N, C-alpha and C positions, 0 to 999 in steps of 0.2 A: 375664452376659458384662458386661465393662468396657464402660461407653457408649464412652470414647475411641476403642478398637478399632472397634468399629460404626460410628462418625460417620466414623473414618479411612477405613474401606472402603467405604462407601456413599457419601461424599464424592466419590469418583473415577469415581461413575457417572453423574451427568449429562453428564460430558464422553464418557464411553463410546455411552452413549444416543443423545448427539447425532450423534456419529459414524456410527452403525450406522442410527439412525433417522431422522434431522433435527432437527426441532424439538422441543421440550420443553416441555409447559405446566408438567406438575406432577410433582413427585417428592418423596414424603414416607413417613416412618414416623409411625405413629400408635400408641399404646400399646395393646394387647390390652385391658389391664385399667390403671388406676389402680395397684392394690398389687401389680402382676407386672411388675417392670422389665426383665424378661429375655425377652419375648413383644412381638412387633411385628405390626401390618398393615401391609404395603405398598402404597401408593397411588400409581397411575403416569397421566399422563394426556399422549399425545403425539397429534397427526394421523396418525401411520402407522398407529394403531390404530383409527381412528374406523372405517373401513370395512370391517374384519375381522370376520370373526366373534368370539365371544369364546375359544373354545376355542382358534383359530388365534393370536390374540393373548398368549394367557396361555401357550400353549407356547413362540412367540418369545422373550417377555419372560424366562420361567424359563429357555431354554437363553441366551440371554446373560447372566444374572445368575450359574447354575453357572458360566460361563467365566471369572467376573473376580469371584466372591467367596469368601471362603474356607468351608467347612462350618461350622466353628462359628458365622459369622455368617449365614448361610443358614438353621441350626438356630434362629435367634432369629425367624423370619419366619413366624406361623403363617397369614397371610392373605393372598393377593395381589388386589388390587382395581385393574381397569383401569376407568378412566371416559372416555366420550368427554370431549373438549374443548369441549363445550356444556353440560355438566354445570351444574346451578347450584351443587353446592357446589365445581367446580374453578374457577368463574367468581367465586365470592365468595373462596376462599381466593386468587386471583389477585390480585384487588382489596385484599384486606387485609394479603395478605404477598408484596412482591416482592423476590424472595430470585434472586441470580444470584452464582456464584462465593464463595459464602459459605455459613453454616449459619444456622438459624435456629429455636430452639427457640421452642414455645408451651405454654403453661400456661394451664388453666382457660379456655377459651374456647368459644365456641359459634357454630359456622359453616353458615350455611344448614341449621340444625336438630338439628346433629350436634355431639356433645360431645366436645371435646378436651381431655380431663386433662392430656393430655403428648402432643406431636409433636414431631418434628424434621424441617423444611423445608430440602431442600438444593436444590431448583428450584422456584421459581413465579413465572410471568409470563403475561400474557395472549398468544395467539399472533394474530400480528397477519396 
């Protein structure tokens, strides 16, 4: 899939998630594998999901994404990960990359022990 289409569609999701869930701490795509450009891990962190079971949070998030993204874009997401806003990875990403109303591409970085060969950050900032 063309990255331009992927970024355009996911680029609208921070606004939608904020409207439906309130504050958003992190929304990013992490390459599933550096060699496989068409597959991504979706990583989301919002206080709205901090106190829900993982199953409830995932069901809600998948429903939102199914309602707003094309099937072609959804098929590029191989895994959906919901992290609490207090998670060390979320905190470190928020500290290293402050992203609002733009898109940040990250290459060859290590954050909280996680190797980010390629990532696209759509929203990243601490929750106050």
